C-alpha positions as CSV (number, residue, x, y, z in Angstrom):
1,X,48.7,-34.6,-78.7
2,X,45.2,-33.3,-78.9
3,X,42.9,-31.8,-76.3
4,X,39.3,-32.6,-77.0
5,X,36.6,-30.2,-75.9
6,X,33.6,-32.1,-74.5
7,X,30.2,-31.5,-73.0
8,X,31.6,-32.2,-69.5
9,X,34.4,-29.7,-70.0
10,X,37.1,-31.8,-68.3
11,X,40.2,-29.6,-68.7
12,X,43.4,-29.7,-66.5
13,X,46.1,-27.2,-65.9
14,X,48.5,-29.5,-67.7
15,X,46.3,-29.5,-70.8
16,X,45.9,-25.7,-70.6
17,X,49.7,-25.3,-70.5
18,X,50.2,-27.8,-73.4
19,X,47.8,-25.8,-75.7
20,X,49.1,-22.4,-74.4
21,X,52.7,-23.3,-75.4
22,X,51.8,-25.0,-78.7
23,X,52.4,-28.6,-77.5
24,X,48.9,-29.8,-78.3
25,X,46.2,-29.3,-80.9
26,X,42.5,-28.9,-80.1
27,X,39.3,-30.6,-81.4
28,X,35.6,-30.4,-80.7
29,X,33.9,-33.7,-79.6
30,X,31.1,-35.0,-81.8
31,X,28.6,-35.0,-79.0
32,X,29.4,-31.5,-78.1
33,X,29.1,-30.3,-81.7
34,X,25.7,-32.0,-82.0
35,X,24.3,-30.5,-78.8
36,X,25.6,-27.0,-79.5
37,X,24.0,-26.9,-82.9
38,X,20.8,-28.6,-81.9
39,X,20.1,-26.2,-79.0
40,X,21.1,-23.2,-81.0
41,X,18.6,-24.1,-83.8
42,X,15.9,-24.7,-81.3
43,X,16.4,-21.4,-79.5
44,X,16.5,-19.5,-82.8
45,X,13.4,-21.2,-84.2
46,X,11.4,-20.7,-81.0
47,X,12.3,-17.1,-80.7
48,X,11.3,-16.5,-84.3
49,X,8.0,-18.2,-83.6
50,X,7.4,-16.2,-80.4
51,X,8.0,-12.9,-82.2
52,X,5.4,-13.7,-84.8
53,X,2.8,-14.0,-82.0
54,X,4.3,-11.3,-79.7
55,X,6.6,-8.8,-81.3
56,X,7.6,-7.4,-77.9
57,X,9.0,-10.7,-76.7
58,X,12.4,-10.1,-75.2
59,X,15.1,-12.6,-74.2
60,X,18.1,-10.8,-72.7
61,X,21.2,-11.0,-74.9
62,X,19.3,-12.6,-77.8
63,X,17.2,-9.6,-79.0
64,X,18.0,-6.9,-76.5
65,X,20.8,-4.5,-75.8
66,X,23.5,-5.3,-73.2
67,X,24.4,-4.1,-69.7
68,X,22.6,-0.8,-68.9
69,X,21.1,-0.9,-72.4
70,X,19.2,-4.1,-71.5
71,X,15.8,-2.5,-72.0
72,X,16.5,-1.5,-75.6
73,X,14.7,-3.6,-78.1
74,X,16.6,-4.9,-81.2
75,X,14.7,-6.0,-84.3
76,X,15.6,-9.3,-86.0
77,X,17.0,-7.3,-88.9
78,X,19.5,-5.6,-86.6
79,X,20.8,-8.6,-84.7
80,X,23.9,-9.2,-86.8
81,X,24.9,-5.5,-86.6
82,X,24.3,-5.6,-82.9
83,X,26.8,-8.4,-82.5
84,X,29.3,-6.8,-84.8
85,X,29.1,-3.5,-83.0
86,X,29.4,-5.2,-79.7
87,X,32.8,-6.6,-80.5
88,X,34.0,-3.5,-82.2
89,X,33.0,-1.1,-79.4
90,X,34.4,-3.4,-76.7
91,X,37.8,-3.5,-78.3
92,X,39.0,-0.9,-75.9
93,X,42.0,-2.5,-74.1
94,X,45.3,-0.7,-73.7
95,X,48.9,-1.5,-73.0
96,X,51.4,-4.0,-74.3
97,X,50.1,-7.2,-75.9
98,X,49.4,-10.0,-73.5
99,X,51.9,-12.9,-74.0
100,X,51.1,-15.4,-76.7
101,X,50.7,-18.3,-74.2
102,X,48.1,-16.3,-72.3
103,X,46.1,-15.5,-75.4
104,X,46.2,-19.1,-76.5
105,X,45.1,-20.3,-73.1
106,X,42.3,-17.7,-73.2
107,X,41.0,-19.0,-76.6
108,X,41.1,-22.6,-75.4
109,X,39.2,-21.8,-72.3
110,X,36.5,-19.7,-74.1
111,X,36.1,-22.5,-76.7
112,X,35.7,-25.0,-73.8
113,X,33.0,-23.0,-72.1
114,X,31.0,-22.6,-75.4
115,X,31.4,-26.4,-76.1
116,X,29.4,-27.2,-73.0
117,X,26.3,-26.2,-75.0
118,X,24.8,-23.6,-72.8
119,X,25.7,-20.4,-74.7
120,X,23.2,-20.5,-77.7
121,X,25.9,-20.3,-80.4
122,X,26.6,-22.3,-83.5
123,X,29.5,-24.9,-83.4
124,X,31.0,-22.8,-86.2
125,X,32.0,-20.1,-83.6
126,X,33.8,-22.7,-81.5
127,X,35.5,-24.1,-84.7
128,X,36.8,-20.6,-85.4
129,X,38.6,-20.4,-82.1
130,X,40.0,-23.9,-82.5
131,X,41.2,-23.1,-86.0
132,X,43.1,-20.1,-84.8
133,X,44.8,-22.3,-82.1
134,X,45.6,-25.1,-84.5
135,X,47.0,-22.7,-87.2
136,X,49.0,-20.8,-84.6
137,X,47.2,-17.5,-85.3
138,X,47.4,-15.4,-82.1
139,X,45.2,-12.3,-81.7
140,X,46.9,-9.2,-80.3
141,X,45.2,-8.5,-77.0
142,X,46.2,-5.3,-75.1
143,X,46.7,-6.6,-71.6
144,X,45.0,-3.9,-69.5
145,X,41.3,-2.7,-69.3
146,X,39.4,-5.6,-67.8
147,X,37.5,-5.4,-64.6
148,X,36.5,-9.1,-64.8
149,X,32.7,-8.5,-64.5
150,X,30.9,-8.6,-66.8
151,X,33.7,-11.0,-67.7
152,X,36.9,-9.9,-69.4
153,X,35.0,-7.9,-72.0
154,X,37.9,-6.0,-73.7
155,X,40.4,-8.8,-73.9
156,X,37.9,-11.3,-75.2
157,X,36.6,-8.7,-77.7
158,X,40.1,-8.3,-79.1
159,X,40.1,-12.1,-79.7
160,X,36.6,-12.0,-81.2
161,X,37.7,-9.2,-83.5
162,X,40.1,-11.6,-85.2
163,X,37.5,-14.3,-85.4
164,X,35.4,-12.0,-87.6
165,X,38.4,-10.9,-89.7
166,X,39.1,-7.6,-87.9
167,X,41.4,-6.7,-85.0
168,X,45.1,-7.4,-85.0
169,X,47.5,-10.3,-85.0
170,X,50.5,-10.9,-82.7
171,X,53.4,-12.2,-84.8
172,X,56.0,-14.5,-83.2
173,X,58.5,-11.6,-83.3
174,X,56.2,-9.5,-81.2
175,X,55.1,-7.3,-84.0
176,X,51.4,-6.4,-84.1
177,X,49.7,-6.2,-87.5
178,X,46.1,-5.7,-88.7
179,X,44.5,-9.1,-89.4
180,X,43.7,-8.0,-92.9
181,X,47.4,-7.5,-93.6
182,X,48.8,-10.5,-91.6
183,X,48.6,-13.0,-94.5
184,X,47.0,-15.7,-92.4
185,X,44.5,-18.2,-93.7
186,X,41.5,-19.0,-91.6
187,X,37.7,-18.9,-92.0
188,X,36.2,-15.6,-90.8
189,X,32.8,-15.8,-89.0
190,X,29.8,-13.6,-89.5
191,X,28.4,-13.3,-86.1
192,X,24.7,-14.0,-85.6
193,X,22.3,-13.6,-82.7
194,X,24.0,-13.9,-79.3
195,X,27.4,-14.9,-80.7
196,X,29.3,-11.7,-80.1
197,X,28.1,-11.7,-76.5
198,X,29.0,-15.4,-76.1
199,X,32.5,-14.6,-77.3
200,X,33.3,-11.8,-74.9
201,X,31.2,-12.5,-71.8
202,X,33.4,-14.7,-69.6
203,X,36.4,-14.8,-67.3
204,X,38.7,-16.8,-69.5
205,X,41.4,-14.1,-69.7
206,X,41.7,-14.0,-66.0
207,X,41.5,-17.7,-65.9
208,X,44.3,-18.0,-68.4
209,X,46.7,-15.8,-66.4
210,X,45.7,-17.6,-63.2
211,X,46.1,-21.1,-64.5
212,X,49.5,-20.4,-66.0
213,X,50.6,-18.7,-62.8
214,X,49.3,-21.6,-60.7
215,X,51.3,-24.1,-62.9
216,X,54.4,-22.0,-62.4
217,X,53.9,-21.7,-58.7
218,X,53.5,-25.5,-58.3
219,X,56.9,-26.0,-59.8
220,X,58.3,-23.1,-57.7
221,X,57.0,-24.8,-54.6
222,X,59.0,-27.9,-55.6
223,X,62.1,-25.7,-56.0
224,X,61.5,-23.9,-52.7
225,X,61.4,-27.2,-50.8
226,X,64.4,-28.4,-52.7
227,X,66.2,-25.2,-51.6
228,X,65.2,-25.9,-48.1
229,X,67.0,-29.3,-48.2
230,X,70.0,-27.7,-50.0
231,X,70.4,-25.0,-47.3
232,X,69.9,-27.3,-44.4
233,X,72.9,-29.2,-45.8
234,X,75.1,-26.3,-46.7
235,X,74.5,-24.7,-43.3
236,X,75.0,-28.2,-41.8
237,X,71.5,-28.0,-40.2
238,X,69.3,-30.8,-38.8
239,X,66.6,-32.9,-40.5
240,X,64.7,-33.8,-37.4
241,X,62.3,-30.8,-37.5
242,X,60.8,-32.5,-40.6
243,X,60.1,-35.9,-39.2
244,X,56.6,-37.3,-40.0
245,X,55.8,-38.2,-36.4
246,X,56.5,-34.6,-35.3
247,X,54.2,-33.1,-37.9
248,X,51.5,-35.7,-37.2
249,X,51.0,-33.7,-34.0
250,X,50.0,-30.6,-35.8
251,X,48.0,-31.7,-38.8
252,X,48.0,-28.9,-41.2
253,X,48.0,-30.7,-44.6
254,X,50.5,-28.4,-46.4
255,X,53.0,-28.4,-43.6
256,X,52.9,-32.1,-43.3
257,X,53.3,-32.5,-47.1
258,X,56.3,-30.1,-47.2
259,X,57.9,-31.7,-44.2
260,X,57.6,-35.1,-45.9
261,X,59.2,-33.7,-49.0
262,X,62.2,-32.1,-47.2
263,X,62.8,-35.3,-45.1
264,X,62.8,-37.4,-48.3
265,X,65.1,-35.0,-50.1
266,X,67.6,-35.3,-47.2
267,X,67.9,-39.1,-47.7
268,X,71.5,-40.0,-47.0
269,X,72.4,-36.7,-45.3
270,X,74.6,-37.1,-42.3
271,X,72.5,-35.0,-40.0
272,X,69.0,-36.1,-41.3
273,X,68.1,-37.7,-38.0
274,X,70.7,-37.3,-35.2
275,X,70.5,-36.4,-31.5
276,X,71.4,-33.0,-30.2
277,X,74.4,-34.5,-28.6
278,X,75.7,-35.9,-31.9
279,X,75.2,-32.5,-33.6
280,X,76.8,-30.6,-30.7
281,X,79.8,-32.9,-31.0
282,X,80.2,-31.9,-34.6
283,X,80.0,-28.1,-34.5
284,X,78.7,-27.0,-31.1
285,X,75.2,-26.2,-32.5
286,X,72.0,-28.0,-31.6
287,X,69.3,-25.8,-33.1
288,X,68.8,-24.1,-36.5
289,X,67.4,-20.7,-37.2
290,X,63.8,-20.4,-38.2
291,X,64.4,-20.0,-41.9
292,X,65.5,-23.7,-41.8
293,X,63.8,-25.2,-38.8
294,X,60.3,-23.7,-39.5
295,X,60.4,-24.1,-43.2
296,X,57.6,-26.6,-43.2
297,X,55.4,-24.3,-41.1
298,X,56.2,-21.4,-43.5
299,X,56.0,-23.2,-46.9
300,X,53.1,-25.5,-45.9
301,X,50.5,-22.7,-46.0
302,X,51.9,-21.6,-49.3
303,X,51.5,-25.1,-50.6
304,X,47.9,-25.0,-49.5
305,X,47.3,-21.6,-51.2
306,X,48.8,-22.8,-54.4
307,X,46.9,-26.1,-54.5
308,X,43.7,-24.3,-53.7
309,X,44.4,-21.8,-56.5
310,X,45.2,-24.6,-59.0
311,X,41.9,-26.3,-58.1
312,X,39.9,-23.1,-58.6
313,X,41.6,-22.5,-62.0
314,X,40.6,-26.0,-63.1
315,X,37.0,-25.6,-61.8
316,X,36.7,-22.4,-63.8
317,X,38.2,-24.1,-66.8
318,X,35.4,-26.7,-66.7
319,X,32.7,-24.1,-66.1
320,X,30.2,-22.2,-68.2
321,X,30.8,-18.5,-67.9
322,X,28.4,-16.5,-70.0
323,X,25.3,-14.3,-69.7
324,X,22.6,-15.3,-70.5
325,X,23.0,-19.1,-70.0
326,X,20.7,-21.6,-71.6
327,X,19.5,-23.9,-68.7
328,X,17.6,-26.3,-71.0
329,X,18.6,-29.9,-70.8
330,X,16.2,-31.4,-73.3
331,X,15.4,-30.5,-76.9
332,X,11.9,-32.0,-76.7
333,X,11.0,-29.9,-73.6
334,X,12.8,-26.8,-74.7
335,X,11.6,-23.6,-73.1
336,X,12.9,-20.3,-74.3
337,X,12.2,-18.8,-70.9
338,X,14.9,-21.0,-69.4
339,X,17.6,-18.9,-71.1
340,X,18.6,-17.1,-67.9
341,X,20.5,-14.0,-67.0
342,X,22.8,-14.6,-64.0
343,X,26.2,-13.7,-62.8
344,X,28.6,-16.4,-63.9
345,X,30.8,-13.8,-65.6
346,X,31.9,-12.4,-62.2
347,X,35.6,-13.1,-61.6
348,X,35.7,-12.9,-57.8
349,X,36.4,-16.7,-57.3
350,X,39.4,-16.3,-59.5
351,X,40.6,-13.0,-57.9
352,X,40.6,-14.4,-54.4
353,X,42.7,-17.4,-55.3
354,X,45.0,-15.6,-57.6
355,X,45.7,-13.2,-54.7
356,X,46.5,-16.4,-52.7
357,X,49.2,-17.1,-55.3
358,X,50.7,-13.7,-54.7
359,X,50.6,-14.2,-50.9
360,X,52.4,-17.5,-51.4
361,X,55.0,-15.9,-53.6
362,X,55.6,-13.1,-51.1
363,X,56.1,-15.6,-48.2
364,X,58.3,-17.9,-50.2
365,X,60.4,-14.9,-51.4
366,X,61.1,-13.7,-48.0
367,X,62.1,-17.1,-46.7
368,X,64.6,-17.4,-49.6
369,X,65.9,-13.9,-49.1
370,X,66.5,-14.6,-45.4
371,X,68.6,-17.6,-46.2
372,X,70.6,-15.6,-48.7
373,X,71.1,-12.8,-46.2
374,X,72.3,-15.3,-43.6
375,X,74.7,-17.2,-45.9
376,X,76.5,-14.0,-47.0
377,X,77.2,-13.1,-43.4
378,X,80.6,-14.4,-42.3
379,X,79.4,-14.4,-38.7
380,X,76.4,-16.7,-39.3
381,X,77.4,-18.9,-42.3
382,X,79.4,-21.5,-40.5
383,X,82.9,-20.6,-41.8
384,X,82.1,-19.9,-45.5
385,X,83.6,-16.5,-45.3
386,X,82.2,-13.1,-46.3
387,X,79.8,-13.4,-49.2
388,X,80.7,-17.1,-49.4
389,X,84.2,-16.2,-50.6
390,X,86.1,-18.5,-48.2
391,X,88.5,-18.0,-45.3
392,X,91.0,-15.8,-47.2
393,X,89.0,-13.7,-49.7
394,X,90.5,-11.4,-52.2
395,X,89.9,-7.9,-50.9
396,X,89.3,-6.6,-54.4
397,X,86.3,-8.9,-55.0
398,X,82.7,-9.0,-53.8
399,X,81.6,-12.5,-54.8
400,X,77.8,-12.9,-54.4
401,X,77.3,-9.8,-52.4
402,X,74.9,-8.0,-54.8
403,X,73.1,-11.2,-55.7
404,X,71.8,-11.1,-52.2
405,X,70.7,-7.4,-52.7
406,X,68.9,-8.6,-55.8
407,X,66.8,-11.1,-53.8
408,X,65.9,-8.2,-51.4
409,X,64.8,-6.0,-54.3
410,X,62.8,-8.8,-55.9
411,X,61.2,-9.8,-52.6
412,X,60.1,-6.2,-52.1
413,X,58.8,-6.1,-55.7
414,X,56.6,-9.1,-55.1
415,X,55.3,-7.5,-51.9
416,X,54.4,-4.5,-54.0
417,X,52.4,-6.8,-56.4
418,X,50.3,-7.9,-53.4
419,X,47.9,-5.0,-53.7
420,X,44.5,-6.5,-52.9
421,X,42.7,-4.8,-55.8
422,X,39.9,-7.3,-55.6
423,X,38.9,-5.7,-52.4
424,X,38.6,-2.3,-54.2
425,X,35.6,-2.8,-56.4
426,X,34.5,0.1,-58.6
427,X,31.1,0.7,-60.2
428,X,30.8,0.5,-64.0
429,X,28.2,0.8,-66.7
430,X,26.1,3.6,-65.2
431,X,25.8,1.6,-61.9
432,X,24.2,-1.5,-63.5
433,X,27.5,-3.4,-63.0
434,X,28.1,-2.0,-59.6
435,X,30.4,-4.6,-58.2
436,X,33.4,-5.9,-60.2
437,X,36.1,-8.3,-59.3
438,X,39.3,-6.9,-60.8
439,X,40.4,-10.6,-61.3
440,X,42.5,-9.9,-64.4
441,X,44.6,-7.3,-62.5
442,X,45.2,-9.8,-59.7
443,X,45.9,-12.7,-62.0
444,X,48.4,-10.7,-64.1
445,X,50.3,-9.8,-60.9
446,X,50.3,-13.4,-59.8
447,X,51.9,-14.4,-63.1
448,X,54.6,-11.7,-62.7
449,X,55.2,-12.7,-59.0
450,X,55.9,-16.2,-60.1
451,X,58.6,-15.0,-62.6
452,X,60.2,-12.9,-60.0
453,X,60.1,-15.7,-57.4
454,X,61.9,-18.0,-59.9
455,X,64.8,-15.5,-60.0
456,X,65.0,-15.4,-56.2
457,X,64.9,-19.2,-55.9
458,X,67.6,-19.4,-58.6
459,X,69.9,-17.1,-56.6
460,X,69.2,-19.1,-53.4
461,X,70.3,-22.2,-55.3
462,X,73.5,-20.4,-56.4
463,X,74.3,-19.6,-52.8
464,X,73.8,-23.2,-51.8
465,X,76.0,-24.4,-54.7
466,X,78.7,-21.8,-53.9
467,X,78.6,-22.8,-50.2
468,X,79.2,-26.5,-51.0
469,X,82.0,-25.5,-53.3
470,X,83.6,-23.6,-50.3
471,X,83.1,-26.6,-48.0
472,X,84.8,-28.8,-50.6
473,X,87.7,-26.3,-50.9
474,X,88.2,-26.3,-47.2
475,X,88.3,-30.1,-47.1
476,X,90.8,-30.1,-49.9
477,X,93.0,-27.5,-48.2
478,X,92.9,-29.4,-44.9
479,X,94.0,-32.6,-46.6
480,X,97.0,-30.8,-48.1
481,X,97.9,-29.1,-44.9
482,X,97.3,-32.2,-42.7
483,X,94.9,-30.2,-40.5
484,X,91.7,-31.4,-38.9
485,X,88.5,-31.1,-40.9
486,X,85.1,-32.8,-40.3
487,X,83.6,-33.9,-43.6
488,X,79.8,-34.2,-43.9
489,X,78.0,-36.7,-46.1
490,X,75.4,-35.0,-48.3
491,X,72.1,-36.6,-49.4
492,X,72.0,-38.6,-52.6
493,X,69.0,-36.7,-54.1
494,X,70.6,-33.3,-53.5
495,X,73.8,-34.5,-55.1
496,X,72.0,-34.8,-58.5
497,X,70.5,-31.3,-58.0
498,X,73.9,-29.7,-57.3
499,X,75.2,-31.3,-60.5
500,X,72.3,-29.9,-62.5
501,X,72.8,-26.4,-61.0
502,X,76.5,-26.7,-62.0
503,X,75.5,-27.0,-65.6
504,X,74.5,-23.4,-65.7
505,X,76.1,-21.9,-62.7
506,X,79.8,-22.6,-62.1
507,X,81.1,-21.7,-58.6
508,X,82.5,-18.1,-58.4
509,X,86.2,-18.2,-58.1
510,X,86.8,-14.7,-59.4
511,X,84.3,-11.9,-59.8
512,X,82.2,-12.1,-63.0
513,X,78.8,-10.9,-64.2
514,X,76.0,-13.0,-62.6
515,X,72.8,-11.8,-64.3
516,X,73.0,-14.3,-67.1
517,X,73.6,-17.2,-64.7
518,X,70.5,-16.1,-62.8
519,X,68.5,-15.9,-65.9
520,X,69.6,-19.4,-67.1
521,X,69.1,-21.0,-63.8
522,X,65.7,-19.3,-63.2
523,X,64.5,-20.8,-66.5
524,X,65.5,-24.2,-65.4
525,X,63.8,-23.7,-62.1
526,X,60.5,-22.6,-63.9
527,X,60.7,-25.5,-66.3
528,X,61.1,-28.0,-63.4
529,X,64.5,-29.3,-64.7
530,X,66.2,-28.6,-61.4
531,X,63.6,-30.4,-59.3
532,X,63.6,-33.4,-61.7
533,X,67.3,-33.8,-61.2
534,X,66.6,-34.9,-57.6
535,X,64.8,-38.0,-58.9
536,X,62.0,-37.2,-56.4
537,X,58.4,-37.0,-57.6
538,X,57.1,-34.5,-55.1
539,X,53.8,-36.3,-54.5
540,X,50.8,-34.0,-53.9
541,X,48.3,-36.6,-52.8
């Protein structure tokens, strides 16, 4: 599989994930290569000609300093040293290395932006990023230090340092070594006019974290809806609150979508669409608590937040983020003065929607935690016993007691990640860059929130599976004793899901360590394996 970088920049989140995780190679389209080189040559030759006539001619970023140093003139003889020093000085990030997948996604996204042909670089610079990706060479990028305006300067500079043969490499075992000692074979680039600035002046680091977080959150939304169906069944709830005709009367798109998914997942369930009299005859209940009945209204806005974030991440992936940007569209009518300084390096569009991902994670986490809190309560779980241990629990055991605590701790942790740092702009660069986005900080927290949410949803699934095990045990005991028991028919789609959960989480019949079960199940939740076991395609359009 190969992802081709084109002039139109058509990248999808799926393609970003495939490259990030090494499932796809990258190439530069012929037309993009030709335009990049042609416009670079024209800009270079025209600036040289202008300087012969007017040695004071300045084009920001081409022959000037940067940021608050914009007024400083740089002679042609100093341009290569300017670019080299830019990268060296901006390698000022701190903290643990960013994950390999994030760095790879960042390199892809920066290469894609440059391939649009508006950054006044040689195709050789794009080739260098592509070569690192295709040869599985990953720069070590300290994860903290970006304010995401002017772009993600420090993280992108750490990548650019490897492009020029400096910096450090992140090995697969997590060890960081100097590039010069890493024993990796790739072509080092000597940066020329504008090229260092083109490598480090964009929001691709924030975009990478955000795109990968959005991809995770999409799969977690599938899992959250699936858990809704599972818990409606295990609590012997009703499917009517998810009917299409009901939700047509309040036309919020996400809620309608989620309701449709839940209703489809309940296909074959005995109480999918029954009257209150029928339900009352079964167990004396005619209404479910909000964590079940209002799930579409709660998860629907989360769906909308996630889809909006995913769309924003794709828009950014297809964009040119640089400064300055070459606005020329014709070689024949090329005008050096159309190389324009703007603000496309500002990460606020990403920050706002990455924060939306954290909001969604926080709402989804609490809904899942509430169900776990309810199902461990013997007074509210419909006869499943304390901590879902059955009618005659062993007094020396705790069952899933602390698993519910874990969901509470994780939920609170996600809420802690919801600090709106994008609202807390700080001035940098002597006040020249006086409003910054903090998008990278928000995007990193969105990524972490997704991982923690996966663990909560995994525990929620464990409770549903354990509950059905207890229902089955009661039915078996009733059959042996000849007592009355009202069996319930479960949905056909959820049956496959319960089987898939059982592969990694066996019902608790005696106390055991649960952490490793949670880890294994969370991985299957994040990968989408659990949702796929339903056989349902979770249509988004």
